[in-house]
mmCIF file as gemmi writes it, N, C-alpha and C atoms, coordinates in Angstrom:
data_model
loop_
_atom_site.group_PDB
_atom_site.id
_atom_site.type_symbol
_atom_site.label_atom_id
_atom_site.label_alt_id
_atom_site.label_comp_id
_atom_site.label_asym_id
_atom_site.label_entity_id
_atom_site.label_seq_id
_atom_site.pdbx_PDB_ins_code
_atom_site.Cartn_x
_atom_site.Cartn_y
_atom_site.Cartn_z
_atom_site.occupancy
_atom_site.B_iso_or_equiv
_atom_site.pdbx_formal_charge
_atom_site.auth_seq_id
_atom_site.auth_asym_id
_atom_site.pdbx_PDB_model_num
ATOM 1 N N . MET Axp A 1 ? -15.706 22.265 18.217 1 0 ? 1 A 1
ATOM 2 C CA . MET Axp A 1 ? -14.57 22.294 17.159 1 0 ? 1 A 1
ATOM 3 C C . MET Axp A 1 ? -14.532 21.192 16.637 1 0 ? 1 A 1
ATOM 4 N N . ARG Axp A 2 ? -14.203 19.973 16.8 1 0 ? 2 A 1
ATOM 5 C CA . ARG Axp A 2 ? -14.442 18.551 16.589 1 0 ? 2 A 1
ATOM 6 C C . ARG Axp A 2 ? -15.547 18.199 15.749 1 0 ? 2 A 1
ATOM 7 N N . ARG Axp A 3 ? -16.758 18.586 16.059 1 0 ? 3 A 1
ATOM 8 C CA . ARG Axp A 3 ? -17.817 18.443 15.281 1 0 ? 3 A 1
ATOM 9 C C . ARG Axp A 3 ? -17.929 19.122 13.938 1 0 ? 3 A 1
ATOM 10 N N . LEU Axp A 4 ? -17.699 20.464 13.881 1 0 ? 4 A 1
ATOM 11 C CA . LEU Axp A 4 ? -17.182 21.289 12.565 1 0 ? 4 A 1
ATOM 12 C C . LEU Axp A 4 ? -16.137 20.519 12.13 1 0 ? 4 A 1
ATOM 13 N N . LEU Axp A 5 ? -15.399 20.346 12.233 1 0 ? 5 A 1
ATOM 14 C CA . LEU Axp A 5 ? -14.22 19.561 11.132 1 0 ? 5 A 1
ATOM 15 C C . LEU Axp A 5 ? -14.381 18.146 10.47 1 0 ? 5 A 1
ATOM 16 N N . PHE Axp A 6 ? -15.399 17.437 11.511 1 0 ? 6 A 1
ATOM 17 C CA . PHE Axp A 6 ? -16.025 16.139 10.948 1 0 ? 6 A 1
ATOM 18 C C . PHE Axp A 6 ? -17.075 16.45 10.135 1 0 ? 6 A 1
ATOM 19 N N . SER Axp A 7 ? -17.719 17.073 10.652 1 0 ? 7 A 1
ATOM 20 C CA . SER Axp A 7 ? -18.976 18.035 9.503 1 0 ? 7 A 1
ATOM 21 C C . SER Axp A 7 ? -18.532 18.244 8.163 1 0 ? 7 A 1
ATOM 22 N N . ALA Axp A 8 ? -17.615 19.171 8.146 1 0 ? 8 A 1
ATOM 23 C CA . ALA Axp A 8 ? -16.497 20.02 7.108 1 0 ? 8 A 1
ATOM 24 C C . ALA Axp A 8 ? -16.3 18.595 6.323 1 0 ? 8 A 1
ATOM 25 N N . ALA Axp A 9 ? -15.931 17.795 6.512 1 0 ? 9 A 1
ATOM 26 C CA . ALA Axp A 9 ? -14.748 16.378 6.044 1 0 ? 9 A 1
ATOM 27 C C . ALA Axp A 9 ? -15.61 15.602 5.456 1 0 ? 9 A 1
ATOM 28 N N . ARG Axp A 10 ? -17.247 15.787 5.79 1 0 ? 10 A 1
ATOM 29 C CA . ARG Axp A 10 ? -18.427 14.884 5.555 1 0 ? 10 A 1
ATOM 30 C C . ARG Axp A 10 ? -18.706 15.177 4.562 1 0 ? 10 A 1
ATOM 31 N N . ARG Axp A 11 ? -18.727 16.671 4.178 1 0 ? 11 A 1
ATOM 32 C CA . ARG Axp A 11 ? -19.181 17.613 3.241 1 0 ? 11 A 1
ATOM 33 C C . ARG Axp A 11 ? -18.357 17.518 2.019 1 0 ? 11 A 1
ATOM 34 N N . ILE Axp A 12 ? -16.844 17.594 2.483 1 0 ? 12 A 1
ATOM 35 C CA . ILE Axp A 12 ? -16.06 17.255 1.382 1 0 ? 12 A 1
ATOM 36 C C . ILE Axp A 12 ? -15.925 15.922 0.659 1 0 ? 12 A 1
ATOM 37 N N . ALA Axp A 13 ? -16.462 15.224 0.856 1 0 ? 13 A 1
ATOM 38 C CA . ALA Axp A 13 ? -16.292 13.859 0.995 1 0 ? 13 A 1
ATOM 39 C C . ALA Axp A 13 ? -17.36 13.531 -0.065 1 0 ? 13 A 1
ATOM 40 N N . GLN Axp A 14 ? -18.639 13.723 0.191 1 0 ? 14 A 1
ATOM 41 C CA . GLN Axp A 14 ? -19.576 13.93 -0.576 1 0 ? 14 A 1
ATOM 42 C C . GLN Axp A 14 ? -19.806 14.245 -2.021 1 0 ? 14 A 1
ATOM 43 N N . ASP Axp A 15 ? -18.368 15.455 -1.848 1 0 ? 15 A 1
ATOM 44 C CA . ASP Axp A 15 ? -18.635 16.317 -3.035 1 0 ? 15 A 1
ATOM 45 C C . ASP Axp A 15 ? -18.021 14.993 -4.449 1 0 ? 15 A 1
ATOM 46 N N . PRO Axp A 16 ? -18.867 15.13 -5.648 1 0 ? 16 A 1
ATOM 47 C CA . PRO Axp A 16 ? -18.273 14.244 -6.381 1 0 ? 16 A 1
ATOM 48 C C . PRO Axp A 16 ? -17.258 14.635 -7.407 1 0 ? 16 A 1
ATOM 49 N N . GLU Axp A 17 ? -16.974 15.625 -7.247 1 0 ? 17 A 1
ATOM 50 C CA . GLU Axp A 17 ? -15.147 16.491 -8.161 1 0 ? 17 A 1
ATOM 51 C C . GLU Axp A 17 ? -14.026 15.657 -6.995 1 0 ? 17 A 1
ATOM 52 N N . VAL Axp A 18 ? -14.401 15.955 -5.684 1 0 ? 18 A 1
ATOM 53 C CA . VAL Axp A 18 ? -13.401 15.412 -4.807 1 0 ? 18 A 1
ATOM 54 C C . VAL Axp A 18 ? -13.603 13.757 -5.061 1 0 ? 18 A 1
ATOM 55 N N . GLN Axp A 19 ? -14.459 12.891 -4.861 1 0 ? 19 A 1
ATOM 56 C CA . GLN Axp A 19 ? -14.53 11.782 -5.494 1 0 ? 19 A 1
ATOM 57 C C . GLN Axp A 19 ? -13.827 11.208 -6.585 1 0 ? 19 A 1
ATOM 58 N N . ALA Axp A 20 ? -14.195 12.476 -7.62 1 0 ? 20 A 1
ATOM 59 C CA . ALA Axp A 20 ? -13.088 11.719 -8.694 1 0 ? 20 A 1
ATOM 60 C C . ALA Axp A 20 ? -11.549 12.024 -8.633 1 0 ? 20 A 1
ATOM 61 N N . LYS Axp A 21 ? -11.442 13.039 -8.123 1 0 ? 21 A 1
ATOM 62 C CA . LYS Axp A 21 ? -9.753 13.082 -7.704 1 0 ? 21 A 1
ATOM 63 C C . LYS Axp A 21 ? -9.357 11.975 -7.161 1 0 ? 21 A 1
ATOM 64 N N . ALA Axp A 22 ? -10.206 11.607 -6.005 1 0 ? 22 A 1
ATOM 65 C CA . ALA Axp A 22 ? -9.398 10.465 -5.239 1 0 ? 22 A 1
ATOM 66 C C . ALA Axp A 22 ? -9.74 9.175 -6.092 1 0 ? 22 A 1
ATOM 67 N N . VAL Axp A 23 ? -10.259 8.783 -6.886 1 0 ? 23 A 1
ATOM 68 C CA . VAL Axp A 23 ? -10.63 7.61 -7.56 1 0 ? 23 A 1
ATOM 69 C C . VAL Axp A 23 ? -9.182 7.706 -8.298 1 0 ? 23 A 1
ATOM 70 N N . ASP Axp A 24 ? -9.079 8.793 -9.014 1 0 ? 24 A 1
ATOM 71 C CA . ASP Axp A 24 ? -7.754 9.253 -10.23 1 0 ? 24 A 1
ATOM 72 C C . ASP Axp A 24 ? -6.6 8.963 -9.672 1 0 ? 24 A 1
ATOM 73 N N . ALA Axp A 25 ? -6.447 9.691 -8.225 1 0 ? 25 A 1
ATOM 74 C CA . ALA Axp A 25 ? -5.33 9.299 -7.44 1 0 ? 25 A 1
ATOM 75 C C . ALA Axp A 25 ? -4.971 7.826 -7.078 1 0 ? 25 A 1
ATOM 76 N N . TYR Axp A 26 ? -5.958 7.351 -6.665 1 0 ? 26 A 1
ATOM 77 C CA . TYR Axp A 26 ? -5.916 5.896 -6.521 1 0 ? 26 A 1
ATOM 78 C C . TYR Axp A 26 ? -5.641 4.922 -7.443 1 0 ? 26 A 1
ATOM 79 N N . GLU Axp A 27 ? -6.197 5.118 -8.847 1 0 ? 27 A 1
ATOM 80 C CA . GLU Axp A 27 ? -5.725 4.168 -10.377 1 0 ? 27 A 1
ATOM 81 C C . GLU Axp A 27 ? -4.363 4.527 -10.514 1 0 ? 27 A 1
ATOM 82 N N . ARG Axp A 28 ? -3.67 5.442 -10.225 1 0 ? 28 A 1
ATOM 83 C CA . ARG Axp A 28 ? -2.896 6.022 -10.66 1 0 ? 28 A 1
ATOM 84 C C . ARG Axp A 28 ? -1.355 6.459 -9.995 1 0 ? 28 A 1
ATOM 85 N N . GLY Axp A 29 ? -1.864 6.186 -8.754 1 0 ? 29 A 1
ATOM 86 C CA . GLY Axp A 29 ? -0.794 6.19 -7.739 1 0 ? 29 A 1
ATOM 87 C C . GLY Axp A 29 ? -0.986 5.037 -7.006 1 0 ? 29 A 1
ATOM 88 N N . VAL Axp A 30 ? -1.921 4.77 -6.211 1 0 ? 30 A 1
ATOM 89 C CA . VAL Axp A 30 ? -2.12 3.458 -5.156 1 0 ? 30 A 1
ATOM 90 C C . VAL Axp A 30 ? -1.958 2.246 -5.76 1 0 ? 30 A 1
ATOM 91 N N . LYS Axp A 31 ? -2.794 2.022 -6.926 1 0 ? 31 A 1
ATOM 92 C CA . LYS Axp A 31 ? -3.062 0.496 -7.492 1 0 ? 31 A 1
ATOM 93 C C . LYS Axp A 31 ? -1.239 -0.058 -8.498 1 0 ? 31 A 1
ATOM 94 N N . PRO Axp A 32 ? -1.101 0.738 -8.984 1 0 ? 32 A 1
ATOM 95 C CA . PRO Axp A 32 ? 0.133 0.22 -9.63 1 0 ? 32 A 1
ATOM 96 C C . PRO Axp A 32 ? 1.271 -0.467 -8.659 1 0 ? 32 A 1
ATOM 97 N N . ARG Axp A 33 ? 1.202 0.356 -7.118 1 0 ? 33 A 1
ATOM 98 C CA . ARG Axp A 33 ? 2.391 0.304 -6.185 1 0 ? 33 A 1
ATOM 99 C C . ARG Axp A 33 ? 1.91 -0.847 -5.681 1 0 ? 33 A 1
ATOM 100 N N . LEU Axp A 34 ? 0.735 -1.086 -5.208 1 0 ? 34 A 1
ATOM 101 C CA . LEU Axp A 34 ? 0.2 -2.394 -5.063 1 0 ? 34 A 1
ATOM 102 C C . LEU Axp A 34 ? 0.358 -3.775 -5.247 1 0 ? 34 A 1
ATOM 103 N N . SER Axp A 35 ? 0.272 -3.666 -7.176 1 0 ? 35 A 1
ATOM 104 C CA . SER Axp A 35 ? 0.267 -4.789 -7.749 1 0 ? 35 A 1
ATOM 105 C C . SER Axp A 35 ? 2.013 -5.1 -7.736 1 0 ? 35 A 1
ATOM 106 N N . ALA Axp A 36 ? 2.938 -3.992 -7.875 1 0 ? 36 A 1
ATOM 107 C CA . ALA Axp A 36 ? 4.426 -4.377 -7.606 1 0 ? 36 A 1
ATOM 108 C C . ALA Axp A 36 ? 4.48 -5.528 -6.656 1 0 ? 36 A 1
ATOM 109 N N . ALA Axp A 37 ? 3.776 -4.694 -5.337 1 0 ? 37 A 1
ATOM 110 C CA . ALA Axp A 37 ? 3.977 -5.579 -4.13 1 0 ? 37 A 1
ATOM 111 C C . ALA Axp A 37 ? 3.526 -6.762 -3.816 1 0 ? 37 A 1
ATOM 112 N N . ARG Axp A 38 ? 2.573 -6.718 -4.604 1 0 ? 38 A 1
ATOM 113 C CA . ARG Axp A 38 ? 1.706 -8.111 -4.833 1 0 ? 38 A 1
ATOM 114 C C . ARG Axp A 38 ? 2.43 -9.268 -5.455 1 0 ? 38 A 1
ATOM 115 N N . GLU Axp A 39 ? 3.367 -8.954 -6.595 1 0 ? 39 A 1
ATOM 116 C CA . GLU Axp A 39 ? 4.1 -9.614 -7.398 1 0 ? 39 A 1
ATOM 117 C C . GLU Axp A 39 ? 5.393 -9.256 -6.474 1 0 ? 39 A 1
ATOM 118 N N . GLU Axp A 40 ? 6.153 -9.033 -6.03 1 0 ? 40 A 1
ATOM 119 C CA . GLU Axp A 40 ? 7.269 -9.114 -5.351 1 0 ? 40 A 1
ATOM 120 C C . GLU Axp A 40 ? 7.16 -10.003 -4.414 1 0 ? 40 A 1
ATOM 121 N N . LEU Axp A 41 ? 6.078 -10.118 -3.48 1 0 ? 41 A 1
ATOM 122 C CA . LEU Axp A 41 ? 6.07 -11.119 -2.307 1 0 ? 41 A 1
ATOM 123 C C . LEU Axp A 41 ? 5.487 -12.292 -2.981 1 0 ? 41 A 1
ATOM 124 N N . ARG Axp A 42 ? 4.685 -12.351 -3.718 1 0 ? 42 A 1
ATOM 125 C CA . ARG Axp A 42 ? 4.341 -13.815 -4.956 1 0 ? 42 A 1
ATOM 126 C C . ARG Axp A 42 ? 6.018 -14.521 -5.097 1 0 ? 42 A 1
ATOM 127 N N . GLU Axp A 43 ? 6.831 -13.573 -5.808 1 0 ? 43 A 1
ATOM 128 C CA . GLU Axp A 43 ? 8.463 -13.987 -5.896 1 0 ? 43 A 1
ATOM 129 C C . GLU Axp A 43 ? 8.647 -14.406 -4.275 1 0 ? 43 A 1
ATOM 130 N N . LEU Axp A 44 ? 8.946 -13.783 -3.454 1 0 ? 44 A 1
ATOM 131 C CA . LEU Axp A 44 ? 9.448 -13.812 -2.054 1 0 ? 44 A 1
ATOM 132 C C . LEU Axp A 44 ? 9.054 -15.3 -1.975 1 0 ? 44 A 1
ATOM 133 N N . THR Axp A 45 ? 7.323 -15.471 -2.245 1 0 ? 45 A 1
ATOM 134 C CA . THR Axp A 45 ? 7.388 -16.812 -1.399 1 0 ? 45 A 1
ATOM 135 C C . THR Axp A 45 ? 7.298 -18.131 -2.139 1 0 ? 45 A 1
ATOM 136 N N . GLY Axp A 46 ? 7.985 -17.716 -3.049 1 0 ? 46 A 1
ATOM 137 C CA . GLY Axp A 46 ? 8.395 -18.729 -4.407 1 0 ? 46 A 1
ATOM 138 C C . GLY Axp A 46 ? 9.791 -19 -3.739 1 0 ? 46 A 1
ATOM 139 N N . GLU Axp A 47 ? 10.339 -18.301 -3.439 1 0 ? 47 A 1
ATOM 140 C CA . GLU Axp A 47 ? 12.029 -18.017 -2.812 1 0 ? 47 A 1
ATOM 141 C C . GLU Axp A 47 ? 11.973 -19.122 -1.281 1 0 ? 47 A 1
ATOM 142 N N . VAL Axp A 48 ? 11.118 -18.725 -0.341 1 0 ? 48 A 1
ATOM 143 C CA . VAL Axp A 48 ? 11.129 -19.341 0.587 1 0 ? 48 A 1
ATOM 144 C C . VAL Axp A 48 ? 9.98 -19.522 1.441 1 0 ? 48 A 1
ATOM 145 N N . ASN Axp A 49 ? 9.792 -20.628 1.413 1 0 ? 49 A 1
ATOM 146 C CA . ASN Axp A 49 ? 7.966 -20.823 1.875 1 0 ? 49 A 1
ATOM 147 C C . ASN Axp A 49 ? 7.945 -20.312 3.573 1 0 ? 49 A 1
ATOM 148 N N . PRO Axp A 50 ? 6.618 -19.496 3.528 1 0 ? 50 A 1
ATOM 149 C CA . PRO Axp A 50 ? 6.759 -19.103 4.679 1 0 ? 50 A 1
ATOM 150 C C . PRO Axp A 50 ? 6.086 -20.059 5.759 1 0 ? 50 A 1
ATOM 151 N N . LEU Axp A 51 ? 5.451 -20.848 5.388 1 0 ? 51 A 1
ATOM 152 C CA . LEU Axp A 51 ? 4.78 -21.566 6.384 1 0 ? 51 A 1
ATOM 153 C C . LEU Axp A 51 ? 5.975 -22.765 6.764 1 0 ? 51 A 1
ATOM 154 N N . GLU Axp A 52 ? 6.947 -23.129 5.863 1 0 ? 52 A 1
ATOM 155 C CA . GLU Axp A 52 ? 8.078 -24.217 6.023 1 0 ? 52 A 1
ATOM 156 C C . GLU Axp A 52 ? 9.153 -23.155 7.293 1 0 ? 52 A 1
ATOM 157 N N . ASP Axp A 53 ? 9.664 -22.415 6.595 1 0 ? 53 A 1
ATOM 158 C CA . ASP Axp A 53 ? 10.639 -21.26 7.541 1 0 ? 53 A 1
ATOM 159 C C . ASP Axp A 53 ? 10.168 -20.112 7.511 1 0 ? 53 A 1
ATOM 160 N N . PRO Axp A 54 ? 8.89 -19.816 8.425 1 0 ? 54 A 1
ATOM 161 C CA . PRO Axp A 54 ? 8.916 -18.129 8.679 1 0 ? 54 A 1
ATOM 162 C C . PRO Axp A 54 ? 10.163 -17.339 9.285 1 0 ? 54 A 1
ATOM 163 N N . GLY Axp A 55 ? 10.979 -18.11 9.897 1 0 ? 55 A 1
ATOM 164 C CA . GLY Axp A 55 ? 12.016 -17.092 9.946 1 0 ? 55 A 1
ATOM 165 C C . GLY Axp A 55 ? 12.668 -16.727 8.902 1 0 ? 55 A 1
ATOM 166 N N . GLY Axp A 56 ? 13.241 -17.47 8.369 1 0 ? 56 A 1
ATOM 167 C CA . GLY Axp A 56 ? 13.812 -17.178 6.856 1 0 ? 56 A 1
ATOM 168 C C . GLY Axp A 56 ? 12.932 -16.299 5.733 1 0 ? 56 A 1
ATOM 169 N N . PHE Axp A 57 ? 11.659 -16.369 6.039 1 0 ? 57 A 1
ATOM 170 C CA . PHE Axp A 57 ? 10.634 -15.922 5.278 1 0 ? 57 A 1
ATOM 171 C C . PHE Axp A 57 ? 10.913 -14.199 5.849 1 0 ? 57 A 1
ATOM 172 N N . ALA Axp A 58 ? 10.59 -13.932 7.24 1 0 ? 58 A 1
ATOM 173 C CA . ALA Axp A 58 ? 10.867 -12.743 7.581 1 0 ? 58 A 1
ATOM 174 C C . ALA Axp A 58 ? 12.087 -11.745 7.417 1 0 ? 58 A 1
ATOM 175 N N . ARG Axp A 59 ? 13.248 -12.81 7.485 1 0 ? 59 A 1
ATOM 176 C CA . ARG Axp A 59 ? 14.527 -12.269 7.04 1 0 ? 59 A 1
ATOM 177 C C . ARG Axp A 59 ? 15.072 -11.517 5.601 1 0 ? 59 A 1
ATOM 178 N N . ARG Axp A 60 ? 14.254 -12.648 4.882 1 0 ? 60 A 1
ATOM 179 C CA . ARG Axp A 60 ? 14.204 -12.364 3.238 1 0 ? 60 A 1
ATOM 180 C C . ARG Axp A 60 ? 12.914 -11.293 2.926 1 0 ? 60 A 1
ATOM 181 N N . LEU Axp A 61 ? 12.274 -11.17 3.798 1 0 ? 61 A 1
ATOM 182 C CA . LEU Axp A 61 ? 11.125 -9.889 3.681 1 0 ? 61 A 1
ATOM 183 C C . LEU Axp A 61 ? 11.902 -8.836 3.829 1 0 ? 61 A 1
ATOM 184 N N . LYS Axp A 62 ? 12.452 -8.308 5.188 1 0 ? 62 A 1
ATOM 185 C CA . LYS Axp A 62 ? 13.324 -7.587 6.316 1 0 ? 62 A 1
ATOM 186 C C . LYS Axp A 62 ? 14.343 -6.943 5.205 1 0 ? 62 A 1
ATOM 187 N N . ASP Axp A 63 ? 15.398 -7.775 4.61 1 0 ? 63 A 1
ATOM 188 C CA . ASP Axp A 63 ? 16.094 -7.964 3.368 1 0 ? 63 A 1
ATOM 189 C C . ASP Axp A 63 ? 15.825 -6.655 2.488 1 0 ? 63 A 1
ATOM 190 N N . ARG Axp A 64 ? 14.51 -7.381 1.764 1 0 ? 64 A 1
ATOM 191 C CA . ARG Axp A 64 ? 13.771 -6.739 1.046 1 0 ? 64 A 1
ATOM 192 C C . ARG Axp A 64 ? 13.469 -5.414 1.039 1 0 ? 64 A 1
ATOM 193 N N . VAL Axp A 65 ? 12.693 -5.368 1.662 1 0 ? 65 A 1
ATOM 194 C CA . VAL Axp A 65 ? 11.884 -3.917 2.301 1 0 ? 65 A 1
ATOM 195 C C . VAL Axp A 65 ? 13.294 -2.993 2.36 1 0 ? 65 A 1
ATOM 196 N N . ARG Axp A 66 ? 14.561 -3.241 3.151 1 0 ? 66 A 1
ATOM 197 C CA . ARG Axp A 66 ? 15.753 -2.384 3.009 1 0 ? 66 A 1
ATOM 198 C C . ARG Axp A 66 ? 15.997 -1.813 1.847 1 0 ? 66 A 1
ATOM 199 N N . GLU Axp A 67 ? 16.017 -3.151 1.078 1 0 ? 67 A 1
ATOM 200 C CA . GLU Axp A 67 ? 16.598 -2.499 -0.251 1 0 ? 67 A 1
ATOM 201 C C . GLU Axp A 67 ? 15.99 -1.942 -1.129 1 0 ? 67 A 1
ATOM 202 N N . VAL Axp A 68 ? 14.639 -1.92 -1.15 1 0 ? 68 A 1
ATOM 203 C CA . VAL Axp A 68 ? 13.768 -1.077 -1.761 1 0 ? 68 A 1
ATOM 204 C C . VAL Axp A 68 ? 13.57 0.263 -0.587 1 0 ? 68 A 1
ATOM 205 N N . ASN Axp A 69 ? 13.828 0.879 0.373 1 0 ? 69 A 1
ATOM 206 C CA . ASN Axp A 69 ? 14.116 1.689 0.886 1 0 ? 69 A 1
ATOM 207 C C . ASN Axp A 69 ? 15.491 2.373 0.473 1 0 ? 69 A 1
ATOM 208 N N . ARG Axp A 70 ? 16.899 1.947 0.283 1 0 ? 70 A 1
ATOM 209 C CA . ARG Axp A 70 ? 17.559 2.754 -0.147 1 0 ? 70 A 1
ATOM 210 C C . ARG Axp A 70 ? 17.678 2.664 -1.023 1 0 ? 70 A 1
ATOM 211 N N . ARG Axp A 71 ? 16.846 2.561 -2.281 1 0 ? 71 A 1
ATOM 212 C CA . ARG Axp A 71 ? 16.983 3.343 -3.543 1 0 ? 71 A 1
ATOM 213 C C . ARG Axp A 71 ? 16.313 4.194 -3.515 1 0 ? 71 A 1
ATOM 214 N N . LYS Axp A 72 ? 15.304 4.519 -3.151 1 0 ? 72 A 1
ATOM 215 C CA . LYS Axp A 72 ? 14.556 5.865 -3.074 1 0 ? 72 A 1
ATOM 216 C C . LYS Axp A 72 ? 14.871 7.061 -2.12 1 0 ? 72 A 1
């Protein structure tokens, strides 16, 4: 059963149409969110240096994650 599932997954992943949809999903959904997260991390490291104050950085990061999750 497991072999059958992996074989089917391999065949599906090789389908050019599926690959195109995956690229589109990445470009429209994942990539913008990653870019936004990168920018927020840059801003956060500008406020608190993680090398000098790792505890403070972790607290600020935790607070930021909670703030973002409350908005959703």
